[in-house]
PDB file of N, CA, C and O in Angstrom:
ATOM      1  N   UNK A   1       0.837  -1.172   0.000  1.00  0.00           N
ATOM      2  CA  UNK A   1       0.000   0.000   0.000  1.00  0.00           C
ATOM      3  C   UNK A   1       0.888   1.244   0.000  1.00  0.00           C
ATOM      4  O   UNK A   1       2.006   1.241   0.515  1.00  0.00           O
ATOM      5  N   UNK A   2       0.350   2.297  -0.593  1.00  0.00           N
ATOM      6  CA  UNK A   2       1.068   3.569  -0.691  1.00  0.00           C
ATOM      7  C   UNK A   2       0.224   4.672  -0.074  1.00  0.00           C
ATOM      8  O   UNK A   2      -1.006   4.623  -0.098  1.00  0.00           O
ATOM      9  N   UNK A   3       0.905   5.664   0.477  1.00  0.00           N
ATOM     10  CA  UNK A   3       0.206   6.805   1.054  1.00  0.00           C
ATOM     11  C   UNK A   3      -0.307   7.706  -0.051  1.00  0.00           C
ATOM     12  O   UNK A   3       0.454   8.143  -0.915  1.00  0.00           O
ATOM     13  N   UNK A   4      -1.583   7.978  -0.019  1.00  0.00           N
ATOM     14  CA  UNK A   4      -2.199   8.885  -0.978  1.00  0.00           C
ATOM     15  C   UNK A   4      -2.337  10.282  -0.390  1.00  0.00           C
ATOM     16  O   UNK A   4      -2.044  11.277  -1.053  1.00  0.00           O
ATOM     17  N   UNK A   5      -2.782  10.347   0.847  1.00  0.00           N
ATOM     18  CA  UNK A   5      -3.197  11.617   1.426  1.00  0.00           C
ATOM     19  C   UNK A   5      -2.820  11.660   2.893  1.00  0.00           C
ATOM     20  O   UNK A   5      -2.870  10.644   3.586  1.00  0.00           O
ATOM     21  N   UNK A   6      -2.442  12.845   3.364  1.00  0.00           N
ATOM     22  CA  UNK A   6      -2.123  13.059   4.780  1.00  0.00           C
ATOM     23  C   UNK A   6      -2.811  14.356   5.196  1.00  0.00           C
ATOM     24  O   UNK A   6      -2.605  15.403   4.582  1.00  0.00           O
ATOM     25  N   UNK A   7      -3.637  14.274   6.256  1.00  0.00           N
ATOM     26  CA  UNK A   7      -4.370  15.458   6.681  1.00  0.00           C
ATOM     27  C   UNK A   7      -4.759  15.359   8.149  1.00  0.00           C
ATOM     28  O   UNK A   7      -4.962  14.267   8.679  1.00  0.00           O
ATOM     29  N   UNK A   8      -4.859  16.514   8.796  1.00  0.00           N
ATOM     30  CA  UNK A   8      -5.370  16.573  10.167  1.00  0.00           C
ATOM     31  C   UNK A   8      -6.870  16.851  10.177  1.00  0.00           C
ATOM     32  O   UNK A   8      -7.491  16.866  11.240  1.00  0.00           O
ATOM     33  N   UNK A   9      -7.451  17.071   9.004  1.00  0.00           N
ATOM     34  CA  UNK A   9      -8.879  17.387   8.892  1.00  0.00           C
ATOM     35  C   UNK A   9      -9.680  16.113   8.608  1.00  0.00           C
ATOM     36  O   UNK A   9      -9.570  15.555   7.515  1.00  0.00           O
ATOM     37  N   UNK A  10     -10.482  15.641   9.568  1.00  0.00           N
ATOM     38  CA  UNK A  10     -11.245  14.405   9.349  1.00  0.00           C
ATOM     39  C   UNK A  10     -12.280  14.522   8.236  1.00  0.00           C
ATOM     40  O   UNK A  10     -12.643  13.515   7.628  1.00  0.00           O
ATOM     41  N   UNK A  11     -12.763  15.740   7.957  1.00  0.00           N
ATOM     42  CA  UNK A  11     -13.734  15.885   6.872  1.00  0.00           C
ATOM     43  C   UNK A  11     -13.073  15.695   5.512  1.00  0.00           C
ATOM     44  O   UNK A  11     -13.697  15.174   4.588  1.00  0.00           O
ATOM     45  N   UNK A  12     -11.825  16.110   5.382  1.00  0.00           N
ATOM     46  CA  UNK A  12     -11.089  15.895   4.134  1.00  0.00           C
ATOM     47  C   UNK A  12     -10.888  14.405   3.902  1.00  0.00           C
ATOM     48  O   UNK A  12     -11.070  13.914   2.788  1.00  0.00           O
ATOM     49  N   UNK A  13     -10.511  13.686   4.959  1.00  0.00           N
ATOM     50  CA  UNK A  13     -10.321  12.236   4.847  1.00  0.00           C
ATOM     51  C   UNK A  13     -11.633  11.561   4.458  1.00  0.00           C
ATOM     52  O   UNK A  13     -11.646  10.690   3.589  1.00  0.00           O
ATOM     53  N   UNK A  14     -12.735  11.957   5.094  1.00  0.00           N
ATOM     54  CA  UNK A  14     -14.043  11.350   4.798  1.00  0.00           C
ATOM     55  C   UNK A  14     -14.467  11.633   3.354  1.00  0.00           C
ATOM     56  O   UNK A  14     -14.967  10.742   2.668  1.00  0.00           O
ATOM     57  N   UNK A  15     -14.268  12.869   2.894  1.00  0.00           N
ATOM     58  CA  UNK A  15     -14.630  13.226   1.524  1.00  0.00           C
ATOM     59  C   UNK A  15     -13.778  12.456   0.521  1.00  0.00           C
ATOM     60  O   UNK A  15     -14.292  11.932  -0.468  1.00  0.00           O
ATOM     61  N   UNK A  16     -12.480  12.390   0.779  1.00  0.00           N
ATOM     62  CA  UNK A  16     -11.577  11.652  -0.107  1.00  0.00           C
ATOM     63  C   UNK A  16     -11.957  10.172  -0.160  1.00  0.00           C
ATOM     64  O   UNK A  16     -11.940   9.560  -1.228  1.00  0.00           O
ATOM     65  N   UNK A  17     -12.295   9.610   0.982  1.00  0.00           N
ATOM     66  CA  UNK A  17     -12.706   8.197   1.030  1.00  0.00           C
ATOM     67  C   UNK A  17     -13.958   7.976   0.191  1.00  0.00           C
ATOM     68  O   UNK A  17     -14.041   7.005  -0.561  1.00  0.00           O
ATOM     69  N   UNK A  18     -14.934   8.877   0.320  1.00  0.00           N
ATOM     70  CA  UNK A  18     -16.172   8.747  -0.457  1.00  0.00           C
ATOM     71  C   UNK A  18     -15.898   8.857  -1.954  1.00  0.00           C
ATOM     72  O   UNK A  18     -16.476   8.111  -2.744  1.00  0.00           O
ATOM     73  N   UNK A  19     -15.025   9.776  -2.349  1.00  0.00           N
ATOM     74  CA  UNK A  19     -14.678   9.921  -3.772  1.00  0.00           C
ATOM     75  C   UNK A  19     -14.008   8.658  -4.304  1.00  0.00           C
ATOM     76  O   UNK A  19     -14.326   8.191  -5.398  1.00  0.00           O
ATOM     77  N   UNK A  20     -13.083   8.110  -3.524  1.00  0.00           N
ATOM     78  CA  UNK A  20     -12.372   6.906  -3.952  1.00  0.00           C
ATOM     79  C   UNK A  20     -13.323   5.724  -4.065  1.00  0.00           C
ATOM     80  O   UNK A  20     -13.251   4.955  -5.023  1.00  0.00           O
ATOM     81  N   UNK A  21     -14.212   5.577  -3.089  1.00  0.00           N
ATOM     82  CA  UNK A  21     -15.176   4.482  -3.145  1.00  0.00           C
ATOM     83  C   UNK A  21     -16.084   4.620  -4.359  1.00  0.00           C
ATOM     84  O   UNK A  21     -16.458   3.621  -4.973  1.00  0.00           O
ATOM     85  N   UNK A  22     -16.437   5.850  -4.707  1.00  0.00           N
ATOM     86  CA  UNK A  22     -17.248   6.097  -5.891  1.00  0.00           C
ATOM     87  C   UNK A  22     -16.555   5.700  -7.175  1.00  0.00           C
ATOM     88  O   UNK A  22     -17.211   5.374  -8.165  1.00  0.00           O
ATOM     89  N   UNK A  23     -15.222   5.726  -7.167  1.00  0.00           N
ATOM     90  CA  UNK A  23     -14.429   5.324  -8.329  1.00  0.00           C
ATOM     91  C   UNK A  23     -14.028   3.851  -8.273  1.00  0.00           C
ATOM     92  O   UNK A  23     -13.350   3.353  -9.172  1.00  0.00           O
ATOM     93  N   UNK A  24     -14.447   3.155  -7.214  1.00  0.00           N
ATOM     94  CA  UNK A  24     -14.111   1.734  -7.090  1.00  0.00           C
ATOM     95  C   UNK A  24     -12.688   1.490  -6.604  1.00  0.00           C
ATOM     96  O   UNK A  24     -12.125   0.424  -6.853  1.00  0.00           O
ATOM     97  N   UNK A  25     -12.104   2.459  -5.918  1.00  0.00           N
ATOM     98  CA  UNK A  25     -10.739   2.333  -5.406  1.00  0.00           C
ATOM     99  C   UNK A  25     -10.812   2.064  -3.902  1.00  0.00           C
ATOM    100  O   UNK A  25     -11.366   2.861  -3.146  1.00  0.00           O
ATOM    101  N   UNK A  26     -10.250   0.941  -3.484  1.00  0.00           N
ATOM    102  CA  UNK A  26     -10.213   0.610  -2.062  1.00  0.00           C
ATOM    103  C   UNK A  26      -9.182   1.475  -1.366  1.00  0.00           C
ATOM    104  O   UNK A  26      -8.120   1.755  -1.920  1.00  0.00           O
ATOM    105  N   UNK A  27      -9.499   1.903  -0.138  1.00  0.00           N
ATOM    106  CA  UNK A  27      -8.562   2.699   0.640  1.00  0.00           C
ATOM    107  C   UNK A  27      -8.647   2.296   2.111  1.00  0.00           C
ATOM    108  O   UNK A  27      -9.614   1.671   2.546  1.00  0.00           O
ATOM    109  N   UNK A  28      -7.620   2.664   2.857  1.00  0.00           N
ATOM    110  CA  UNK A  28      -7.531   2.318   4.266  1.00  0.00           C
ATOM    111  C   UNK A  28      -6.977   3.522   5.024  1.00  0.00           C
ATOM    112  O   UNK A  28      -5.939   4.072   4.655  1.00  0.00           O
ATOM    113  N   UNK A  29      -7.673   3.926   6.082  1.00  0.00           N
ATOM    114  CA  UNK A  29      -7.238   5.075   6.883  1.00  0.00           C
ATOM    115  C   UNK A  29      -6.335   4.602   8.014  1.00  0.00           C
ATOM    116  O   UNK A  29      -6.693   3.703   8.775  1.00  0.00           O
ATOM    117  N   UNK A  30      -5.163   5.217   8.114  1.00  0.00           N
ATOM    118  CA  UNK A  30      -4.208   4.865   9.167  1.00  0.00           C
ATOM    119  C   UNK A  30      -4.082   6.020  10.155  1.00  0.00           C
ATOM    120  O   UNK A  30      -4.421   7.161   9.840  1.00  0.00           O
ATOM    121  N   UNK A  31      -3.600   5.715  11.334  1.00  0.00           N
ATOM    122  CA  UNK A  31      -3.347   6.683  12.406  1.00  0.00           C
ATOM    123  C   UNK A  31      -4.631   7.257  13.000  1.00  0.00           C
ATOM    124  O   UNK A  31      -4.610   8.347  13.571  1.00  0.00           O
ATOM    125  N   UNK A  32      -5.738   6.545  12.876  1.00  0.00           N
ATOM    126  CA  UNK A  32      -7.021   7.010  13.397  1.00  0.00           C
ATOM    127  C   UNK A  32      -6.992   7.104  14.918  1.00  0.00           C
ATOM    128  O   UNK A  32      -7.547   8.041  15.491  1.00  0.00           O
ATOM    129  N   UNK A  33      -6.362   6.161  15.563  1.00  0.00           N
ATOM    130  CA  UNK A  33      -6.366   6.119  17.027  1.00  0.00           C
ATOM    131  C   UNK A  33      -5.209   6.880  17.666  1.00  0.00           C
ATOM    132  O   UNK A  33      -4.969   6.740  18.865  1.00  0.00           O
ATOM    133  N   UNK A  34      -4.501   7.669  16.897  1.00  0.00           N
ATOM    134  CA  UNK A  34      -3.403   8.449  17.455  1.00  0.00           C
ATOM    135  C   UNK A  34      -3.900   9.555  18.377  1.00  0.00           C
ATOM    136  O   UNK A  34      -3.114  10.127  19.132  1.00  0.00           O
ATOM    137  N   UNK A  35      -5.200   9.864  18.328  1.00  0.00           N
ATOM    138  CA  UNK A  35      -5.744  10.905  19.193  1.00  0.00           C
ATOM    139  C   UNK A  35      -5.578  10.549  20.665  1.00  0.00           C
ATOM    140  O   UNK A  35      -5.567  11.441  21.513  1.00  0.00           O
ATOM    141  N   UNK A  36      -5.450   9.284  20.981  1.00  0.00           N
ATOM    142  CA  UNK A  36      -5.214   8.857  22.351  1.00  0.00           C
ATOM    143  C   UNK A  36      -3.876   9.413  22.838  1.00  0.00           C
ATOM    144  O   UNK A  36      -3.755   9.829  23.990  1.00  0.00           O
ATOM    145  N   UNK A  37      -2.889   9.419  21.970  1.00  0.00           N
ATOM    146  CA  UNK A  37      -1.573   9.918  22.338  1.00  0.00           C
ATOM    147  C   UNK A  37      -1.489  11.441  22.342  1.00  0.00           C
ATOM    148  O   UNK A  37      -0.763  12.019  23.150  1.00  0.00           O
ATOM    149  N   UNK A  38      -2.222  12.089  21.452  1.00  0.00           N
ATOM    150  CA  UNK A  38      -2.123  13.536  21.314  1.00  0.00           C
ATOM    151  C   UNK A  38      -3.119  14.293  22.183  1.00  0.00           C
ATOM    152  O   UNK A  38      -3.038  15.517  22.285  1.00  0.00           O
ATOM    153  N   UNK A  39      -4.043  13.599  22.802  1.00  0.00           N
ATOM    154  CA  UNK A  39      -5.029  14.262  23.642  1.00  0.00           C
ATOM    155  C   UNK A  39      -6.193  14.860  22.881  1.00  0.00           C
ATOM    156  O   UNK A  39      -6.835  15.789  23.371  1.00  0.00           O
ATOM    157  N   UNK A  40      -6.482  14.345  21.688  1.00  0.00           N
ATOM    158  CA  UNK A  40      -7.619  14.767  20.857  1.00  0.00           C
ATOM    159  C   UNK A  40      -7.568  16.233  20.429  1.00  0.00           C
ATOM    160  O   UNK A  40      -8.612  16.871  20.289  1.00  0.00           O
ATOM    161  N   UNK A  41      -6.374  16.770  20.220  1.00  0.00           N
ATOM    162  CA  UNK A  41      -6.287  18.157  19.765  1.00  0.00           C
ATOM    163  C   UNK A  41      -6.055  18.271  18.253  1.00  0.00           C
ATOM    164  O   UNK A  41      -6.011  19.380  17.720  1.00  0.00           O
ATOM    165  N   UNK A  42      -5.908  17.148  17.566  1.00  0.00           N
ATOM    166  CA  UNK A  42      -5.853  17.154  16.115  1.00  0.00           C
ATOM    167  C   UNK A  42      -4.554  17.608  15.484  1.00  0.00           C
ATOM    168  O   UNK A  42      -4.570  18.159  14.384  1.00  0.00           O
ATOM    169  N   UNK A  43      -3.433  17.394  16.146  1.00  0.00           N
ATOM    170  CA  UNK A  43      -2.166  17.841  15.558  1.00  0.00           C
ATOM    171  C   UNK A  43      -1.463  16.757  14.757  1.00  0.00           C
ATOM    172  O   UNK A  43      -0.614  17.061  13.919  1.00  0.00           O
ATOM    173  N   UNK A  44      -1.802  15.508  14.999  1.00  0.00           N
ATOM    174  CA  UNK A  44      -1.167  14.411  14.260  1.00  0.00           C
ATOM    175  C   UNK A  44      -2.015  14.068  13.040  1.00  0.00           C
ATOM    176  O   UNK A  44      -3.207  13.795  13.175  1.00  0.00           O
ATOM    177  N   UNK A  45      -1.419  14.080  11.859  1.00  0.00           N
ATOM    178  CA  UNK A  45      -2.199  13.808  10.648  1.00  0.00           C
ATOM    179  C   UNK A  45      -2.584  12.339  10.520  1.00  0.00           C
ATOM    180  O   UNK A  45      -1.881  11.443  10.986  1.00  0.00           O
ATOM    181  N   UNK A  46      -3.710  12.131   9.879  1.00  0.00           N
ATOM    182  CA  UNK A  46      -4.145  10.788   9.498  1.00  0.00           C
ATOM    183  C   UNK A  46      -3.684  10.553   8.069  1.00  0.00           C
ATOM    184  O   UNK A  46      -3.546  11.490   7.282  1.00  0.00           O
ATOM    185  N   UNK A  47      -3.450   9.292   7.749  1.00  0.00           N
ATOM    186  CA  UNK A  47      -3.015   8.946   6.390  1.00  0.00           C
ATOM    187  C   UNK A  47      -4.054   8.074   5.714  1.00  0.00           C
ATOM    188  O   UNK A  47      -4.652   7.203   6.345  1.00  0.00           O
ATOM    189  N   UNK A  48      -4.264   8.311   4.434  1.00  0.00           N
ATOM    190  CA  UNK A  48      -5.155   7.494   3.629  1.00  0.00           C
ATOM    191  C   UNK A  48      -4.288   6.698   2.653  1.00  0.00           C
ATOM    192  O   UNK A  48      -3.548   7.269   1.852  1.00  0.00           O
ATOM    193  N   UNK A  49      -4.392   5.393   2.732  1.00  0.00           N
ATOM    194  CA  UNK A  49      -3.557   4.499   1.938  1.00  0.00           C
ATOM    195  C   UNK A  49      -4.386   3.846   0.830  1.00  0.00           C
ATOM    196  O   UNK A  49      -5.573   3.571   1.006  1.00  0.00           O
ATOM    197  N   UNK A  50      -3.737   3.602  -0.316  1.00  0.00           N
ATOM    198  CA  UNK A  50      -4.366   2.879  -1.431  1.00  0.00           C
ATOM    199  C   UNK A  50      -3.392   1.820  -1.942  1.00  0.00           C
ATOM    200  O   UNK A  50      -2.196   1.869  -1.657  1.00  0.00           O
ATOM    201  N   UNK A  51      -3.919   0.874  -2.694  1.00  0.00           N
ATOM    202  CA  UNK A  51      -3.039  -0.133  -3.295  1.00  0.00           C
ATOM    203  C   UNK A  51      -2.095   0.538  -4.280  1.00  0.00           C
ATOM    204  O   UNK A  51      -2.446   1.532  -4.915  1.00  0.00           O
ATOM    205  N   UNK A  52      -0.906  -0.008  -4.397  1.00  0.00           N
ATOM    206  CA  UNK A  52       0.119   0.560  -5.271  1.00  0.00           C
ATOM    207  C   UNK A  52      -0.399   0.741  -6.692  1.00  0.00           C
ATOM    208  O   UNK A  52      -0.153   1.774  -7.314  1.00  0.00           O
ATOM    209  N   UNK A  53      -1.111  -0.249  -7.206  1.00  0.00           N
ATOM    210  CA  UNK A  53      -1.596  -0.171  -8.591  1.00  0.00           C
ATOM    211  C   UNK A  53      -2.710   0.868  -8.769  1.00  0.00           C
ATOM    212  O   UNK A  53      -3.011   1.251  -9.900  1.00  0.00           O
ATOM    213  N   UNK A  54      -3.323   1.328  -7.675  1.00  0.00           N
ATOM    214  CA  UNK A  54      -4.382   2.334  -7.755  1.00  0.00           C
ATOM    215  C   UNK A  54      -3.891   3.749  -7.473  1.00  0.00           C
ATOM    216  O   UNK A  54      -4.665   4.700  -7.578  1.00  0.00           O
ATOM    217  N   UNK A  55      -2.622   3.904  -7.120  1.00  0.00           N
ATOM    218  CA  UNK A  55      -2.117   5.196  -6.667  1.00  0.00           C
ATOM    219  C   UNK A  55      -2.284   6.296  -7.715  1.00  0.00           C
ATOM    220  O   UNK A  55      -2.761   7.383  -7.386  1.00  0.00           O
ATOM    221  N   UNK A  56      -1.912   6.046  -8.942  1.00  0.00           N
ATOM    222  CA  UNK A  56      -1.998   7.083  -9.981  1.00  0.00           C
ATOM    223  C   UNK A  56      -3.432   7.540 -10.207  1.00  0.00           C
ATOM    224  O   UNK A  56      -3.705   8.737 -10.289  1.00  0.00           O
ATOM    225  N   UNK A  57      -4.338   6.587 -10.306  1.00  0.00           N
ATOM    226  CA  UNK A  57      -5.746   6.926 -10.507  1.00  0.00           C
ATOM    227  C   UNK A  57      -6.296   7.685  -9.294  1.00  0.00           C
ATOM    228  O   UNK A  57      -7.054   8.643  -9.451  1.00  0.00           O
ATOM    229  N   UNK A  58      -5.919   7.262  -8.105  1.00  0.00           N
ATOM    230  CA  UNK A  58      -6.380   7.922  -6.882  1.00  0.00           C
ATOM    231  C   UNK A  58      -5.843   9.348  -6.800  1.00  0.00           C
ATOM    232  O   UNK A  58      -6.574  10.255  -6.405  1.00  0.00           O
ATOM    233  N   UNK A  59      -4.590   9.560  -7.162  1.00  0.00           N
ATOM    234  CA  UNK A  59      -4.022  10.910  -7.178  1.00  0.00           C
ATOM    235  C   UNK A  59      -4.791  11.811  -8.141  1.00  0.00           C
ATOM    236  O   UNK A  59      -5.048  12.974  -7.831  1.00  0.00           O
ATOM    237  N   UNK A  60      -5.153  11.285  -9.293  1.00  0.00           N
ATOM    238  CA  UNK A  60      -5.910  12.064 -10.272  1.00  0.00           C
ATOM    239  C   UNK A  60      -7.278  12.446  -9.706  1.00  0.00           C
ATOM    240  O   UNK A  60      -7.729  13.576  -9.895  1.00  0.00           O
ATOM    241  N   UNK A  61      -7.938  11.523  -9.020  1.00  0.00           N
ATOM    242  CA  UNK A  61      -9.240  11.822  -8.410  1.00  0.00           C
ATOM    243  C   UNK A  61      -9.092  12.955  -7.396  1.00  0.00           C
ATOM    244  O   UNK A  61      -9.924  13.861  -7.350  1.00  0.00           O
ATOM    245  N   UNK A  62      -8.039  12.906  -6.586  1.00  0.00           N
ATOM    246  CA  UNK A  62      -7.820  13.950  -5.587  1.00  0.00           C
ATOM    247  C   UNK A  62      -7.541  15.294  -6.250  1.00  0.00           C
ATOM    248  O   UNK A  62      -8.105  16.314  -5.853  1.00  0.00           O
ATOM    249  N   UNK A  63      -6.683  15.297  -7.247  1.00  0.00           N
ATOM    250  CA  UNK A  63      -6.330  16.540  -7.935  1.00  0.00           C
ATOM    251  C   UNK A  63      -7.515  17.119  -8.698  1.00  0.00           C
ATOM    252  O   UNK A  63      -7.694  18.336  -8.731  1.00  0.00           O
ATOM    253  N   UNK A  64      -8.328  16.254  -9.316  1.00  0.00           N
ATOM    254  CA  UNK A  64      -9.526  16.715 -10.028  1.00  0.00           C
ATOM    255  C   UNK A  64     -10.531  17.374  -9.093  1.00  0.00           C
ATOM    256  O   UNK A  64     -11.306  18.233  -9.514  1.00  0.00           O
ATOM    257  N   UNK A  65     -10.519  16.974  -7.831  1.00  0.00           N
ATOM    258  CA  UNK A  65     -11.442  17.527  -6.841  1.00  0.00           C
ATOM    259  C   UNK A  65     -10.771  18.542  -5.924  1.00  0.00           C
ATOM    260  O   UNK A  65     -11.322  18.920  -4.890  1.00  0.00           O
ATOM    261  N   UNK A  66      -9.580  18.977  -6.312  1.00  0.00           N
ATOM    262  CA  UNK A  66      -8.819  20.015  -5.613  1.00  0.00           C
ATOM    263  C   UNK A  66      -8.574  19.691  -4.138  1.00  0.00           C
ATOM    264  O   UNK A  66      -8.671  20.560  -3.271  1.00  0.00           O
ATOM    265  N   UNK A  67      -8.257  18.427  -3.876  1.00  0.00           N
ATOM    266  CA  UNK A  67      -7.904  17.994  -2.523  1.00  0.00           C
ATOM    267  C   UNK A  67      -6.386  17.921  -2.441  1.00  0.00           C
ATOM    268  O   UNK A  67      -5.747  17.155  -3.162  1.00  0.00           O
ATOM    269  N   UNK A  68      -5.822  18.728  -1.554  1.00  0.00           N
ATOM    270  CA  UNK A  68      -4.370  18.727  -1.360  1.00  0.00           C
ATOM    271  C   UNK A  68      -3.952  17.404  -0.748  1.00  0.00           C
ATOM    272  O   UNK A  68      -4.588  16.911   0.183  1.00  0.00           O
ATOM    273  N   UNK A  69      -2.872  16.829  -1.278  1.00  0.00           N
ATOM    274  CA  UNK A  69      -2.425  15.532  -0.791  1.00  0.00           C
ATOM    275  C   UNK A  69      -1.659  15.608   0.514  1.00  0.00           C
ATOM    276  O   UNK A  69      -1.560  14.608   1.226  1.00  0.00           O
ATOM    277  N   UNK A  70      -1.120  16.758   0.842  1.00  0.00           N
ATOM    278  CA  UNK A  70      -0.424  16.918   2.108  1.00  0.00           C
ATOM    279  C   UNK A  70       0.877  16.154   2.190  1.00  0.00           C
ATOM    280  O   UNK A  70       1.370  15.866   3.280  1.00  0.00           O
ATOM    281  N   UNK A  71       1.431  15.825   1.038  1.00  0.00           N
ATOM    282  CA  UNK A  71       2.701  15.088   0.980  1.00  0.00           C
ATOM    283  C   UNK A  71       3.407  15.490  -0.305  1.00  0.00           C
ATOM    284  O   UNK A  71       2.798  16.062  -1.209  1.00  0.00           O
ATOM    285  N   UNK A  72       4.697  15.186  -0.377  1.00  0.00           N
ATOM    286  CA  UNK A  72       5.462  15.460  -1.607  1.00  0.00           C
ATOM    287  C   UNK A  72       5.108  14.435  -2.668  1.00  0.00           C
ATOM    288  O   UNK A  72       4.995  13.245  -2.378  1.00  0.00           O
ATOM    289  N   UNK A  73       4.932  14.900  -3.906  1.00  0.00           N
ATOM    290  CA  UNK A  73       4.621  13.974  -5.005  1.00  0.00           C
ATOM    291  C   UNK A  73       5.865  13.340  -5.555  1.00  0.00           C
ATOM    292  O   UNK A  73       5.789  12.534  -6.483  1.00  0.00           O
TER     293      UNK A  73
END
């Protein structure tokens, strides 16, 4: 799996997940439970992962919908 998106905004992650599911691209959210360590203040980013073979298509979906990836391309 490859990292597609990194964000501290849960609404961005939810929107990106919905877009990917609409395109038939499976994704997995990582670092969801890190809020236990940070005290629920939202400073640690969550990561959205996709299969390696879906990465290019997923990046295009994000860019077409003007969602910043939050990582270096």
